[in-house]
C-alpha positions, 0 to 999 in steps of 0.5 A: 470490493475492487479486488482487481488490484489486490495481489495475494500471497500466491503471487510471490507476496509472503511473510518474508516480503514484509521484511524488505526495505526501501533504499533508505532503510525504511519499511517497504510494505505498510499496513493500512494505518501506516500508509495513512500516517505516512501519506497524511491521509485518513484511514478511511481514504486508504480503505477507499483506495482498496475499495475502488482498486486505485492502488495495488494492495497485498493481502496476507493472513487477513491483513492488507499491505501497500508497497510504499513506492506504488502508493507514492507513484499514485500520490504523485500522479494525483497530488503533484503539489503534495509530497 
């Protein structure tokens, strides 16, 4: 399932990590649904990112999270005209 980019809680990702904030005060780690909304893509697109492993994802207690900055870097690389 493209798990080569999935990081687990054993690699310093834990419940406290989810409370981290970006410099603008917004959430740094987003759920699949939040990631889809933030980047204005379908949830199925985000699920495909997990499947093919194009963006690192983090798993905690059966849920998957994305670091917003890592997704933004991927987004800029492949969609430079869209923000």
